[in-house]
TORKOL-4160 file (C-alpha; in steps of 0.2 Angstrom, whole numbers, padded with zeros to 4 digits, m for minus):
269
<pt num="1" X="m0264" Y="m0080" Z="0087"/>
<pt num="2" X="m0248" Y="m0074" Z="0093"/>
<pt num="3" X="m0233" Y="m0072" Z="0081"/>
<pt num="4" X="m0216" Y="m0073" Z="0088"/>
<pt num="5" X="m0200" Y="m0066" Z="0080"/>
<pt num="6" X="m0182" Y="m0072" Z="0082"/>
<pt num="7" X="m0169" Y="m0059" Z="0082"/>
<pt num="8" X="m0154" Y="m0064" Z="0072"/>
<pt num="9" X="m0137" Y="m0060" Z="0079"/>
<pt num="10" X="m0126" Y="m0051" Z="0066"/>
<pt num="11" X="m0110" Y="m0055" Z="0076"/>
<pt num="12" X="m0107" Y="m0072" Z="0068"/>
<pt num="13" X="m0108" Y="m0065" Z="0050"/>
<pt num="14" X="m0097" Y="m0050" Z="0055"/>
<pt num="15" X="m0084" Y="m0063" Z="0062"/>
<pt num="16" X="m0084" Y="m0073" Z="0046"/>
<pt num="17" X="m0082" Y="m0057" Z="0036"/>
<pt num="18" X="m0067" Y="m0052" Z="0047"/>
<pt num="19" X="m0059" Y="m0069" Z="0045"/>
<pt num="20" X="m0062" Y="m0069" Z="0026"/>
<pt num="21" X="m0054" Y="m0051" Z="0025"/>
<pt num="22" X="m0039" Y="m0057" Z="0035"/>
<pt num="23" X="m0036" Y="m0072" Z="0024"/>
<pt num="24" X="m0037" Y="m0061" Z="0008"/>
<pt num="25" X="m0025" Y="m0048" Z="0015"/>
<pt num="26" X="m0013" Y="m0062" Z="0020"/>
<pt num="27" X="m0014" Y="m0071" Z="0003"/>
<pt num="28" X="m0011" Y="m0054" Z="m0006"/>
<pt num="29" X="0002" Y="m0048" Z="0005"/>
<pt num="30" X="0012" Y="m0064" Z="0005"/>
<pt num="31" X="0011" Y="m0064" Z="m0014"/>
<pt num="32" X="0019" Y="m0046" Z="m0014"/>
<pt num="33" X="0032" Y="m0051" Z="m0002"/>
<pt num="34" X="0037" Y="m0067" Z="m0012"/>
<pt num="35" X="0037" Y="m0057" Z="m0028"/>
<pt num="36" X="0047" Y="m0042" Z="m0022"/>
<pt num="37" X="0059" Y="m0050" Z="m0009"/>
<pt num="38" X="0060" Y="m0069" Z="m0009"/>
<pt num="39" X="0061" Y="m0073" Z="m0028"/>
<pt num="40" X="0073" Y="m0060" Z="m0032"/>
<pt num="41" X="0084" Y="m0064" Z="m0017"/>
<pt num="42" X="0084" Y="m0083" Z="m0023"/>
<pt num="43" X="0088" Y="m0077" Z="m0041"/>
<pt num="44" X="0104" Y="m0067" Z="m0036"/>
<pt num="45" X="0108" Y="m0078" Z="m0021"/>
<pt num="46" X="0106" Y="m0064" Z="m0008"/>
<pt num="47" X="0103" Y="m0076" Z="0007"/>
<pt num="48" X="0121" Y="m0077" Z="0011"/>
<pt num="49" X="0120" Y="m0069" Z="0029"/>
<pt num="50" X="0109" Y="m0068" Z="0044"/>
<pt num="51" X="0107" Y="m0050" Z="0041"/>
<pt num="52" X="0100" Y="m0053" Z="0024"/>
<pt num="53" X="0088" Y="m0066" Z="0030"/>
<pt num="54" X="0082" Y="m0056" Z="0044"/>
<pt num="55" X="0079" Y="m0041" Z="0032"/>
<pt num="56" X="0069" Y="m0053" Z="0020"/>
<pt num="57" X="0058" Y="m0059" Z="0035"/>
<pt num="58" X="0054" Y="m0042" Z="0041"/>
<pt num="59" X="0040" Y="m0038" Z="0029"/>
<pt num="60" X="0031" Y="m0054" Z="0033"/>
<pt num="61" X="0033" Y="m0050" Z="0052"/>
<pt num="62" X="0025" Y="m0033" Z="0049"/>
<pt num="63" X="0011" Y="m0041" Z="0038"/>
<pt num="64" X="0007" Y="m0053" Z="0052"/>
<pt num="65" X="0007" Y="m0039" Z="0065"/>
<pt num="66" X="m0004" Y="m0028" Z="0055"/>
<pt num="67" X="m0016" Y="m0043" Z="0053"/>
<pt num="68" X="m0016" Y="m0046" Z="0071"/>
<pt num="69" X="m0020" Y="m0028" Z="0075"/>
<pt num="70" X="m0031" Y="m0026" Z="0060"/>
<pt num="71" X="m0022" Y="m0009" Z="0057"/>
<pt num="72" X="m0024" Y="0000" Z="0041"/>
<pt num="73" X="m0008" Y="0010" Z="0045"/>
<pt num="74" X="0002" Y="m0005" Z="0047"/>
<pt num="75" X="m0005" Y="m0015" Z="0032"/>
<pt num="76" X="m0005" Y="0000" Z="0020"/>
<pt num="77" X="0010" Y="0010" Z="0027"/>
<pt num="78" X="0022" Y="0000" Z="0036"/>
<pt num="79" X="0021" Y="m0016" Z="0026"/>
<pt num="80" X="0026" Y="m0007" Z="0010"/>
<pt num="81" X="0039" Y="0002" Z="0019"/>
<pt num="82" X="0046" Y="m0014" Z="0026"/>
<pt num="83" X="0048" Y="m0021" Z="0008"/>
<pt num="84" X="0060" Y="m0008" Z="0004"/>
<pt num="85" X="0072" Y="m0013" Z="0019"/>
<pt num="86" X="0079" Y="m0029" Z="0010"/>
<pt num="87" X="0080" Y="m0019" Z="m0006"/>
<pt num="88" X="0090" Y="m0005" Z="0002"/>
<pt num="89" X="0102" Y="m0018" Z="0009"/>
<pt num="90" X="0104" Y="m0027" Z="m0007"/>
<pt num="91" X="0100" Y="m0015" Z="m0022"/>
<pt num="92" X="0102" Y="m0029" Z="m0034"/>
<pt num="93" X="0085" Y="m0035" Z="m0029"/>
<pt num="94" X="0077" Y="m0021" Z="m0039"/>
<pt num="95" X="0089" Y="m0021" Z="m0054"/>
<pt num="96" X="0084" Y="m0022" Z="m0072"/>
<pt num="97" X="0091" Y="m0040" Z="m0075"/>
<pt num="98" X="0080" Y="m0046" Z="m0061"/>
<pt num="99" X="0064" Y="m0037" Z="m0067"/>
<pt num="100" X="0060" Y="m0038" Z="m0085"/>
<pt num="101" X="0045" Y="m0029" Z="m0092"/>
<pt num="102" X="0033" Y="m0045" Z="m0091"/>
<pt num="103" X="0038" Y="m0048" Z="m0073"/>
<pt num="104" X="0037" Y="m0030" Z="m0068"/>
<pt num="105" X="0019" Y="m0030" Z="m0075"/>
<pt num="106" X="0015" Y="m0045" Z="m0065"/>
<pt num="107" X="0022" Y="m0038" Z="m0049"/>
<pt num="108" X="0014" Y="m0022" Z="m0051"/>
<pt num="109" X="m0003" Y="m0030" Z="m0053"/>
<pt num="110" X="0000" Y="m0040" Z="m0037"/>
<pt num="111" X="0004" Y="m0024" Z="m0028"/>
<pt num="112" X="m0011" Y="m0015" Z="m0035"/>
<pt num="113" X="m0022" Y="m0030" Z="m0030"/>
<pt num="114" X="m0015" Y="m0030" Z="m0012"/>
<pt num="115" X="m0018" Y="m0011" Z="m0010"/>
<pt num="116" X="m0035" Y="m0012" Z="m0017"/>
<pt num="117" X="m0040" Y="m0028" Z="m0008"/>
<pt num="118" X="m0034" Y="m0022" Z="0009"/>
<pt num="119" X="m0042" Y="m0005" Z="0007"/>
<pt num="120" X="m0059" Y="m0013" Z="0003"/>
<pt num="121" X="m0060" Y="m0028" Z="0014"/>
<pt num="122" X="m0053" Y="m0019" Z="0030"/>
<pt num="123" X="m0065" Y="m0004" Z="0028"/>
<pt num="124" X="m0081" Y="m0012" Z="0021"/>
<pt num="125" X="m0095" Y="m0016" Z="0033"/>
<pt num="126" X="m0112" Y="m0023" Z="0029"/>
<pt num="127" X="m0125" Y="m0011" Z="0034"/>
<pt num="128" X="m0138" Y="m0017" Z="0047"/>
<pt num="129" X="m0154" Y="m0024" Z="0040"/>
<pt num="130" X="m0168" Y="m0010" Z="0039"/>
<pt num="131" X="m0183" Y="m0012" Z="0051"/>
<pt num="132" X="m0195" Y="m0008" Z="0037"/>
<pt num="133" X="m0194" Y="m0006" Z="0018"/>
<pt num="134" X="m0204" Y="0007" Z="0009"/>
<pt num="135" X="m0203" Y="0009" Z="m0010"/>
<pt num="136" X="m0198" Y="0027" Z="m0016"/>
<pt num="137" X="m0204" Y="0034" Z="m0033"/>
<pt num="138" X="m0187" Y="0042" Z="m0035"/>
<pt num="139" X="m0178" Y="0026" Z="m0034"/>
<pt num="140" X="m0184" Y="0021" Z="m0051"/>
<pt num="141" X="m0177" Y="0036" Z="m0059"/>
<pt num="142" X="m0159" Y="0031" Z="m0056"/>
<pt num="143" X="m0145" Y="0042" Z="m0050"/>
<pt num="144" X="m0144" Y="0060" Z="m0055"/>
<pt num="145" X="m0132" Y="0067" Z="m0067"/>
<pt num="146" X="m0122" Y="0075" Z="m0054"/>
<pt num="147" X="m0118" Y="0059" Z="m0045"/>
<pt num="148" X="m0114" Y="0051" Z="m0062"/>
<pt num="149" X="m0101" Y="0064" Z="m0065"/>
<pt num="150" X="m0094" Y="0062" Z="m0048"/>
<pt num="151" X="m0093" Y="0043" Z="m0050"/>
<pt num="152" X="m0083" Y="0046" Z="m0067"/>
<pt num="153" X="m0071" Y="0058" Z="m0058"/>
<pt num="154" X="m0068" Y="0044" Z="m0045"/>
<pt num="155" X="m0064" Y="0031" Z="m0058"/>
<pt num="156" X="m0052" Y="0043" Z="m0067"/>
<pt num="157" X="m0043" Y="0046" Z="m0050"/>
<pt num="158" X="m0042" Y="0027" Z="m0048"/>
<pt num="159" X="m0035" Y="0025" Z="m0065"/>
<pt num="160" X="m0023" Y="0039" Z="m0062"/>
<pt num="161" X="m0017" Y="0031" Z="m0045"/>
<pt num="162" X="m0013" Y="0015" Z="m0055"/>
<pt num="163" X="m0006" Y="0023" Z="m0071"/>
<pt num="164" X="0006" Y="0037" Z="m0064"/>
<pt num="165" X="0016" Y="0027" Z="m0051"/>
<pt num="166" X="0018" Y="0012" Z="m0063"/>
<pt num="167" X="0024" Y="0023" Z="m0078"/>
<pt num="168" X="0036" Y="0032" Z="m0066"/>
<pt num="169" X="0044" Y="0016" Z="m0059"/>
<pt num="170" X="0044" Y="0008" Z="m0076"/>
<pt num="171" X="0053" Y="0023" Z="m0084"/>
<pt num="172" X="0066" Y="0023" Z="m0071"/>
<pt num="173" X="0070" Y="0005" Z="m0073"/>
<pt num="174" X="0068" Y="0001" Z="m0091"/>
<pt num="175" X="0072" Y="0017" Z="m0100"/>
<pt num="176" X="0089" Y="0013" Z="m0110"/>
<pt num="177" X="0094" Y="0032" Z="m0109"/>
<pt num="178" X="0093" Y="0032" Z="m0090"/>
<pt num="179" X="0103" Y="0015" Z="m0089"/>
<pt num="180" X="0116" Y="0022" Z="m0100"/>
<pt num="181" X="0118" Y="0038" Z="m0090"/>
<pt num="182" X="0119" Y="0029" Z="m0074"/>
<pt num="183" X="0132" Y="0017" Z="m0081"/>
<pt num="184" X="0142" Y="0032" Z="m0087"/>
<pt num="185" X="0141" Y="0042" Z="m0071"/>
<pt num="186" X="0141" Y="0028" Z="m0058"/>
<pt num="187" X="0151" Y="0013" Z="m0064"/>
<pt num="188" X="0149" Y="m0002" Z="m0054"/>
<pt num="189" X="0134" Y="0006" Z="m0044"/>
<pt num="190" X="0120" Y="0006" Z="m0057"/>
<pt num="191" X="0109" Y="m0006" Z="m0046"/>
<pt num="192" X="0111" Y="0005" Z="m0031"/>
<pt num="193" X="0107" Y="0021" Z="m0041"/>
<pt num="194" X="0092" Y="0013" Z="m0050"/>
<pt num="195" X="0085" Y="0008" Z="m0033"/>
<pt num="196" X="0088" Y="0026" Z="m0026"/>
<pt num="197" X="0079" Y="0033" Z="m0042"/>
<pt num="198" X="0065" Y="0021" Z="m0039"/>
<pt num="199" X="0063" Y="0026" Z="m0021"/>
<pt num="200" X="0063" Y="0044" Z="m0028"/>
<pt num="201" X="0049" Y="0040" Z="m0040"/>
<pt num="202" X="0039" Y="0033" Z="m0026"/>
<pt num="203" X="0041" Y="0048" Z="m0015"/>
<pt num="204" X="0037" Y="0060" Z="m0030"/>
<pt num="205" X="0021" Y="0050" Z="m0032"/>
<pt num="206" X="0016" Y="0051" Z="m0014"/>
<pt num="207" X="0018" Y="0070" Z="m0015"/>
<pt num="208" X="0007" Y="0070" Z="m0031"/>
<pt num="209" X="m0006" Y="0059" Z="m0023"/>
<pt num="210" X="m0007" Y="0069" Z="m0007"/>
<pt num="211" X="m0009" Y="0086" Z="m0015"/>
<pt num="212" X="m0018" Y="0082" Z="m0031"/>
<pt num="213" X="m0028" Y="0066" Z="m0028"/>
<pt num="214" X="m0032" Y="0068" Z="m0010"/>
<pt num="215" X="m0035" Y="0087" Z="m0013"/>
<pt num="216" X="m0049" Y="0083" Z="m0025"/>
<pt num="217" X="m0057" Y="0070" Z="m0013"/>
<pt num="218" X="m0055" Y="0080" Z="0003"/>
<pt num="219" X="m0071" Y="0090" Z="0001"/>
<pt num="220" X="m0081" Y="0074" Z="m0001"/>
<pt num="221" X="m0075" Y="0067" Z="0015"/>
<pt num="222" X="m0085" Y="0079" Z="0026"/>
<pt num="223" X="m0101" Y="0070" Z="0023"/>
<pt num="224" X="m0096" Y="0055" Z="0033"/>
<pt num="225" X="m0100" Y="0058" Z="0051"/>
<pt num="226" X="m0089" Y="0044" Z="0057"/>
<pt num="227" X="m0075" Y="0049" Z="0046"/>
<pt num="228" X="m0077" Y="0067" Z="0052"/>
<pt num="229" X="m0076" Y="0061" Z="0070"/>
<pt num="230" X="m0060" Y="0051" Z="0067"/>
<pt num="231" X="m0052" Y="0066" Z="0058"/>
<pt num="232" X="m0057" Y="0077" Z="0073"/>
<pt num="233" X="m0049" Y="0065" Z="0085"/>
<pt num="234" X="m0033" Y="0063" Z="0075"/>
<pt num="235" X="m0032" Y="0082" Z="0075"/>
<pt num="236" X="m0034" Y="0083" Z="0094"/>
<pt num="237" X="m0021" Y="0069" Z="0096"/>
<pt num="238" X="m0009" Y="0079" Z="0085"/>
<pt num="239" X="m0011" Y="0095" Z="0095"/>
<pt num="240" X="m0005" Y="0086" Z="0111"/>
<pt num="241" X="0012" Y="0086" Z="0103"/>
<pt num="242" X="0015" Y="0068" Z="0108"/>
<pt num="243" X="0018" Y="0056" Z="0093"/>
<pt num="244" X="0012" Y="0039" Z="0095"/>
<pt num="245" X="0023" Y="0023" Z="0095"/>
<pt num="246" X="0020" Y="0020" Z="0076"/>
<pt num="247" X="0028" Y="0037" Z="0072"/>
<pt num="248" X="0044" Y="0032" Z="0081"/>
<pt num="249" X="0044" Y="0015" Z="0073"/>
<pt num="250" X="0041" Y="0023" Z="0055"/>
<pt num="251" X="0056" Y="0035" Z="0059"/>
<pt num="252" X="0067" Y="0021" Z="0065"/>
<pt num="253" X="0064" Y="0010" Z="0049"/>
<pt num="254" X="0067" Y="0025" Z="0038"/>
<pt num="255" X="0083" Y="0030" Z="0047"/>
<pt num="256" X="0089" Y="0012" Z="0046"/>
<pt num="257" X="0086" Y="0011" Z="0027"/>
<pt num="258" X="0095" Y="0027" Z="0024"/>
<pt num="259" X="0110" Y="0022" Z="0035"/>
<pt num="260" X="0110" Y="0005" Z="0025"/>
<pt num="261" X="0111" Y="0014" Z="0009"/>
<pt num="262" X="0125" Y="0026" Z="0014"/>
<pt num="263" X="0135" Y="0011" Z="0021"/>
<pt num="264" X="0132" Y="0001" Z="0006"/>
<pt num="265" X="0137" Y="0015" Z="m0005"/>
<pt num="266" X="0154" Y="0018" Z="0004"/>
<pt num="267" X="0158" Y="0000" Z="0005"/>
<pt num="268" X="0156" Y="m0002" Z="m0014"/>
<pt num="269" X="0165" Y="0014" Z="m0017"/>
C-alpha cells in the first residue's frame, strides 16, 4: 500500500499574516495621527491655510509609504518624526490646554500600542513546521534560572522604555512650576517653548535609550545569525561613505522643522 503526502505551501499563510500586520499597523498609526494632529488641529482651528493642511497630511503619507515598502525605518522612525512637523508649525497643538492628564494618558497608550504593534507584527515570522518531532527529557524541566533572570531583565527594560519617556513628557507639560517659569521668561510664547522642551525631552530619552537600554541588549544580539549578517551588511554600507536616500530625507525633514520653529519664533516675537 502506497502512502502519498501532499506538501502544504506556506506562502498563503505568510501572505495572510503580512496583510494582517499591515492592517494592524495602519489602524494603530492612523489612531496616533488623529490623536496627535487632527483632533488638536480641529480643537484650536489650525486648518486655516494650505500649508497647515499639507503639514497635517504629511504623517499619513509617510505612514502609507512605510506600509507599501514594509519598512521598519519609515514606520518606526520617519512616521514619528513626521508627526512633529505640524506640531513645529503650530506649537499650540501640544499646549497644555489641549492635552489634559487624561487625554495625554490615552494618547500615550496609543503611541505605545503603535510602537509595540509595529515592532512585533513587522518582525514576527512563524517558524517552518519541523520535519520530525522528538520529545526531550529536558523540556519537562522548564527554562533554567539563567533564562528566567534574563527574561526579568527584558521586562524591566520594557517597563523603563514606557515609563521614562512618559514621565519626562508629562513633567514638561503638566508641572505648574515649569509653566509659571515659561510664562515669566517667555510671555506670549509659552506654547512654543513647551513644544521645544517636549522635543528636548524626546531627544534626551533617545540618548538614554541608545546608551543605557541598547547597551544592555547589545551583547544578546550576537546570537542571531540573521541579525549579525544584517549588522555586518549595515557596517559595510556605512564604510562606503555614501548615505542612502532615507538619510537625506531625514535630514531634510529635520532642517525643515528647525527652520519652521525659528521662523515662527521671529514672527511671534
